[in-house]
C-alpha positions as CSV (number, residue, x, y, z in Angstrom):
1,M,11.4,20.4,-33.2
2,G,14.0,21.0,-30.5
3,V,11.8,23.7,-28.9
4,W,8.8,21.3,-28.8
5,R,10.9,18.5,-27.4
6,R,12.1,20.8,-24.5
7,I,8.5,21.9,-23.8
8,L,6.7,18.5,-24.1
9,G,9.6,16.3,-22.8
10,P,9.0,17.0,-19.1
11,L,5.2,16.7,-19.6
12,V,5.5,13.3,-21.3
13,E,7.7,12.0,-18.4
14,V,4.9,12.9,-16.0
15,V,1.9,11.8,-18.0
16,I,3.2,8.7,-19.8
17,T,4.2,6.6,-16.8
18,P,2.9,3.2,-15.6
19,M,1.2,4.9,-12.7
20,A,-0.6,7.5,-15.0
21,I,-1.6,4.9,-17.5
22,G,-2.9,2.6,-14.8
23,A,-4.9,5.4,-13.3
24,A,-6.4,6.3,-16.7
25,V,-7.3,2.6,-17.4
26,S,-8.8,2.3,-14.0
27,A,-10.9,5.4,-14.4
28,G,-12.2,4.2,-17.8
29,A,-13.0,0.8,-16.4
30,V,-15.0,2.3,-13.6
31,V,-17.0,4.4,-16.0
32,F,-17.6,1.5,-18.2
33,F,-18.8,-0.7,-15.3
34,L,-21.2,2.0,-14.1
35,N,-22.7,2.4,-17.5
36,L,-23.2,-1.3,-17.8
37,A,-24.9,-1.4,-14.4
38,D,-27.2,1.5,-15.4
39,D,-28.2,-0.3,-18.6
40,I,-29.0,-3.5,-16.7
41,R,-31.2,-1.7,-14.1
42,E,-33.0,0.2,-16.9
43,Q,-33.3,-2.8,-19.2
44,D,-31.6,-0.7,-21.9
45,G,-29.9,-1.8,-25.1
46,V,-27.5,-4.2,-23.3
47,W,-30.3,-6.8,-23.2
48,K,-30.2,-7.4,-27.0
49,F,-26.4,-7.7,-26.8
50,D,-26.8,-10.2,-23.9
51,H,-29.4,-12.3,-25.7
52,D,-27.5,-12.4,-29.0
53,G,-24.4,-13.5,-27.1
54,L,-26.2,-16.3,-25.4
55,N,-27.8,-17.5,-28.6
56,L,-24.5,-17.5,-30.4
57,G,-22.9,-19.5,-27.6
58,N,-25.8,-22.0,-27.7
59,A,-25.5,-22.3,-31.5
60,L,-21.7,-23.1,-31.2
61,R,-22.2,-26.0,-28.7
62,T,-20.6,-29.3,-29.4
63,P,-19.4,-32.0,-27.0
64,E,-15.8,-31.2,-27.7
65,R,-16.2,-27.4,-27.2
66,T,-18.3,-28.0,-24.0
67,A,-15.5,-30.1,-22.5
68,I,-12.9,-27.4,-23.4
69,A,-15.2,-24.6,-22.0
70,R,-15.7,-26.5,-18.7
71,T,-11.9,-27.1,-18.3
72,V,-11.1,-23.4,-19.0
73,S,-13.8,-22.3,-16.7
74,D,-12.5,-24.5,-13.9
75,L,-9.1,-22.7,-14.1
76,A,-10.7,-19.5,-12.7
77,R,-13.2,-20.9,-10.2
78,P,-13.6,-18.5,-7.3
79,D,-13.4,-21.4,-4.7
80,V,-10.1,-22.6,-6.2
81,M,-8.8,-19.0,-6.1
82,S,-9.9,-18.8,-2.5
83,A,-7.7,-21.8,-1.8
84,V,-4.8,-20.2,-3.6
85,A,-5.3,-17.0,-1.4
86,L,-5.3,-19.2,1.7
87,V,-2.1,-20.9,0.6
88,S,-0.5,-17.5,-0.1
89,V,-1.3,-16.5,3.5
90,V,0.5,-19.5,4.8
91,I,3.5,-18.8,2.5
92,A,3.6,-15.2,3.7
93,W,3.6,-16.3,7.3
94,R,6.4,-18.9,6.9
95,S,8.6,-17.6,4.0
96,V,10.7,-14.4,4.0
97,R,12.0,-14.5,0.4
98,F,8.5,-14.8,-1.1
99,R,6.6,-12.9,1.5
100,R,5.7,-9.8,-0.5
101,E,4.6,-11.9,-3.5
102,A,2.5,-14.1,-1.3
103,I,1.0,-11.1,0.4
104,L,0.2,-9.5,-3.0
105,M,-1.6,-12.7,-4.1
106,A,-3.5,-13.1,-0.9
107,I,-4.7,-9.5,-0.9
108,T,-5.5,-9.5,-4.6
109,L,-7.6,-12.6,-4.5
110,G,-9.0,-12.3,-0.9
111,G,-9.9,-8.6,-1.3
112,G,-11.2,-9.3,-4.8
113,G,-13.5,-12.0,-3.5
114,L,-15.0,-9.6,-1.0
115,I,-15.5,-7.0,-3.8
116,I,-17.1,-9.4,-6.2
117,G,-19.3,-11.0,-3.5
118,T,-20.5,-7.6,-2.3
119,T,-21.2,-6.3,-5.9
120,K,-23.1,-9.4,-6.8
121,Y,-25.4,-9.0,-3.8
122,R,-25.7,-5.3,-4.5
123,Y,-27.2,-5.8,-8.0
124,G,-28.8,-9.2,-7.5
125,R,-29.1,-10.1,-11.1
126,Q,-30.5,-13.6,-11.7
127,R,-28.7,-16.1,-13.9
128,P,-29.6,-16.4,-17.6
129,S,-32.7,-18.5,-18.4
130,L,-32.7,-18.0,-22.2
131,V,-30.6,-21.1,-22.9
132,E,-29.9,-24.3,-21.0
133,A,-27.1,-23.9,-18.4
134,L,-24.3,-26.4,-18.7
135,A,-23.0,-25.7,-15.2
136,V,-24.7,-25.2,-11.8
137,E,-24.2,-21.8,-10.1
138,E,-25.8,-20.7,-6.8
139,T,-24.7,-17.0,-6.7
140,F,-26.0,-14.0,-8.6
141,S,-25.0,-13.3,-12.2
142,F,-23.7,-9.7,-12.3
143,P,-20.8,-9.3,-12.5
144,S,-18.9,-12.5,-13.4
145,G,-16.7,-13.7,-10.6
146,H,-14.7,-15.9,-13.0
147,S,-13.9,-12.9,-15.2
148,F,-12.9,-10.8,-12.1
149,V,-10.7,-13.6,-10.7
150,S,-9.1,-14.4,-14.0
151,I,-7.8,-10.8,-14.4
152,C,-6.6,-10.7,-10.8
153,F,-4.9,-14.1,-10.7
154,Y,-3.5,-14.4,-14.3
155,G,-2.8,-10.7,-14.5
156,T,-0.6,-10.9,-11.4
157,L,1.2,-13.9,-12.8
158,A,1.8,-12.1,-16.1
159,Y,3.1,-9.1,-14.2
160,W,5.7,-11.3,-12.5
161,W,6.7,-13.1,-15.6
162,M,7.1,-9.8,-17.6
163,K,9.4,-8.1,-15.0
164,N,12.9,-7.5,-16.3
165,R,12.2,-9.1,-19.7
166,H,12.7,-7.8,-23.2
167,W,9.8,-5.9,-24.6
168,L,9.1,-8.6,-27.2
169,A,8.8,-11.2,-24.4
170,K,6.6,-8.8,-22.5
171,F,4.3,-8.4,-25.5
172,G,4.1,-12.2,-26.0
173,I,3.3,-12.9,-22.3
174,G,0.7,-10.0,-22.2
175,S,-0.9,-11.2,-25.4
176,I,-1.2,-14.8,-24.3
177,T,-2.5,-13.8,-20.9
178,T,-5.1,-11.5,-22.4
179,L,-6.3,-14.2,-24.8
180,F,-6.7,-16.7,-22.1
181,I,-8.6,-14.3,-19.9
182,A,-10.9,-13.6,-22.8
183,I,-11.4,-17.3,-23.3
184,V,-12.4,-17.7,-19.7
185,G,-15.0,-15.1,-20.0
186,A,-16.3,-16.5,-23.3
187,S,-16.6,-20.0,-21.7
188,R,-19.0,-18.6,-19.1
189,V,-21.3,-17.3,-21.8
190,Y,-20.9,-20.5,-23.8
191,L,-21.9,-22.5,-20.7
192,G,-25.0,-20.4,-20.3
193,V,-24.3,-19.2,-16.8
194,H,-23.5,-15.6,-17.6
195,Y,-24.7,-12.8,-19.8
196,P,-21.9,-11.2,-21.9
197,S,-22.4,-8.0,-20.0
198,D,-21.7,-9.9,-16.7
199,V,-18.3,-10.9,-18.2
200,L,-17.5,-7.4,-19.4
201,A,-18.5,-6.0,-16.0
202,G,-16.3,-8.5,-14.2
203,Y,-13.3,-7.4,-16.3
204,A,-14.1,-3.7,-15.7
205,A,-14.5,-4.2,-11.9
206,A,-11.2,-6.2,-11.7
207,L,-8.9,-3.8,-13.5
208,P,-8.9,-0.9,-10.9
209,W,-8.4,-3.5,-8.1
210,L,-5.5,-5.2,-9.9
211,V,-3.9,-1.8,-10.7
212,A,-4.2,-0.7,-7.1
213,C,-2.7,-4.0,-5.8
214,L,0.2,-3.9,-8.3
215,S,0.9,-0.3,-7.6
216,A,1.1,-0.9,-3.9
217,Y,3.4,-3.9,-4.6
218,E,5.7,-1.7,-6.8
219,R,5.9,0.9,-4.1
220,S,6.8,-1.7,-1.4
221,E,9.6,-3.0,-3.7
222,R,11.0,0.5,-4.0
223,E,10.8,1.3,-0.3
224,I,11.8,-2.0,1.2
225,G,14.5,-4.1,-0.5
226,V,14.9,-7.8,0.0
227,D,17.9,-7.3,2.3
228,D,15.9,-4.9,4.5
229,L,13.0,-7.4,4.7
230,L,15.4,-10.1,5.8
231,L,16.8,-7.9,8.5
232,L,13.3,-7.1,9.8
233,T,12.6,-10.7,10.3
234,D,15.8,-11.6,12.1
């Protein structure tokens, strides 16, 4: 056992790190997104999955659930998140103490908006017509902007909340955040404005972007301390 520990110990320290795990998750998400995109272009098996999901959402509709779905959906509206990104730019310009946090949020949401807008235009998938839509949307369907934005915004908040906390608190925060992000995606299918594959693609597209932004933020924290940042702005 001691021999194996000496052999595998250094390897584990290199492979099992936040950076390595993030890279693996990002690579998997990219592959998953590309497979979904291929299925949609070729009208492959994903169409049955999409139609079954829409029909299930339609069957579950009640006035109370519709009100909840609309409220949850509004908490990840791209236009609201664009306003948050703009406010973050203002904070970054005026505040030293919260400058890096504001820059992270502005880049994550602003850059994410460009990514999702470009991707929607690239694939040009029309909104679902199988069931009645309970919300009005003017953009293309694939991938879901709400799903993308929910991971970027709430994932960043969860990252801040989990920093320097006990592992049990981290697990709780991560679980609640994951559940809420899943509910946001489900609300879009329930409202009839997205196919389930749109939602999954939005998640898959957002993960690599969020990992890249958080990795850059972590590196800036290591290289430039708060005191150094204060000196730079004097």
